[in-house]
C-alpha positions as CSV (number, residue, x, y, z in Angstrom):
1,M,77.6,140.4,106.1
2,N,76.3,141.7,102.8
3,D,75.7,139.6,99.6
4,L,78.9,140.7,97.9
5,T,81.0,139.7,100.9
6,L,79.2,136.3,101.1
7,W,79.7,135.6,97.4
8,G,83.4,136.6,97.6
9,L,83.9,134.3,100.5
10,V,82.2,131.4,98.7
11,L,84.3,132.0,95.6
12,A,87.5,132.3,97.6
13,I,86.9,129.0,99.5
14,G,85.9,127.3,96.2
15,A,89.1,128.5,94.5
16,A,91.2,127.4,97.5
17,T,89.6,123.9,97.4
18,F,90.2,123.7,93.6
19,L,93.8,124.7,93.9
20,I,94.5,122.2,96.7
21,R,93.0,119.3,94.7
22,Y,94.5,120.5,91.4
23,S,98.0,120.8,92.9
24,F,97.9,117.1,93.9
25,I,96.7,116.0,90.5
26,Y,99.4,118.2,88.9
27,L,102.1,116.8,91.1
28,V,101.2,113.2,90.2
29,G,100.8,114.0,86.5
30,R,104.1,115.8,86.4
31,T,106.3,113.2,88.3
32,G,104.3,110.2,87.1
33,D,104.8,108.4,90.4
34,L,104.1,109.0,94.0
35,P,106.7,108.6,96.8
36,P,106.3,105.3,98.6
37,R,105.3,107.0,101.9
38,I,102.4,108.9,100.2
39,S,101.3,105.7,98.4
40,H,101.3,103.8,101.6
41,A,99.3,106.6,103.4
42,L,96.8,106.8,100.5
43,A,96.0,103.1,100.9
44,F,94.2,104.0,104.1
45,V,91.9,106.6,102.6
46,P,89.1,104.3,101.2
47,P,88.6,102.4,104.5
48,A,88.6,105.7,106.4
49,V,86.1,107.3,104.2
50,F,83.9,104.2,104.2
51,A,84.0,104.1,108.0
52,A,83.2,107.8,108.2
53,L,80.1,107.3,106.0
54,V,78.8,104.1,107.6
55,V,79.5,104.3,111.4
56,P,77.2,107.4,112.0
57,E,74.3,105.2,110.6
58,F,74.8,102.7,113.4
59,V,76.0,104.8,116.3
60,S,75.1,108.3,117.6
61,Y,76.4,110.3,120.5
62,D,74.6,113.1,122.3
63,G,76.0,112.9,125.7
64,V,75.2,109.2,125.8
65,L,76.2,106.5,123.3
66,H,73.2,105.2,121.3
67,V,73.3,102.1,119.1
68,A,70.6,101.4,116.5
69,P,70.2,97.6,116.9
70,D,68.2,97.1,113.7
71,Q,70.6,99.1,111.5
72,L,73.6,97.5,113.1
73,G,72.2,94.0,112.6
74,A,71.4,94.9,108.9
75,G,74.9,96.3,108.4
76,I,76.5,93.2,109.8
77,A,74.3,91.0,107.6
78,A,75.2,93.0,104.6
79,A,78.9,93.0,105.4
80,L,78.8,89.2,105.7
81,V,77.0,88.8,102.4
82,A,79.4,91.2,100.8
83,W,82.4,89.2,102.1
84,Y,81.1,85.8,101.1
85,T,79.5,86.6,97.7
86,E,81.3,89.8,96.5
87,N,78.0,90.6,94.7
88,M,76.7,94.1,95.2
89,F,73.1,93.2,94.3
90,A,73.1,90.4,96.9
91,T,74.6,92.7,99.5
92,I,72.0,95.4,99.0
93,A,69.2,92.9,99.0
94,A,70.4,91.1,102.1
95,G,70.9,94.4,103.9
96,M,67.4,95.6,103.0
97,L,65.8,92.3,103.9
98,A,67.6,92.2,107.2
99,L,66.7,95.8,108.0
100,W,63.0,95.3,107.2
101,T,62.9,92.1,109.2
102,L,64.7,93.6,112.2
103,R,62.4,96.7,112.1
104,F,59.4,94.5,112.1
105,L,60.7,92.5,115.1
106,V,62.3,95.2,117.2
């Protein structure tokens, strides 16, 4: 694959990604309201993205399931602090403190 083909492929994929995203923004801007079924489905996007970002930090799989106990414990501690305080600084501080403590102990 030469450089021109590679750059053409990158530009084509970039344009396709842009058009897919822009079409959704255009649809919402044009109609002003989403159908109820789509609104209901979009309510599940933030938790799904959050889970996709967080779970790989705690669990890995390479033929055997591995759990990082220090990271899992710190994540649980941070989640509990976030739930009770709803304070981002307290959540980050509690998670870091728990992770450092667990890494020292484990």
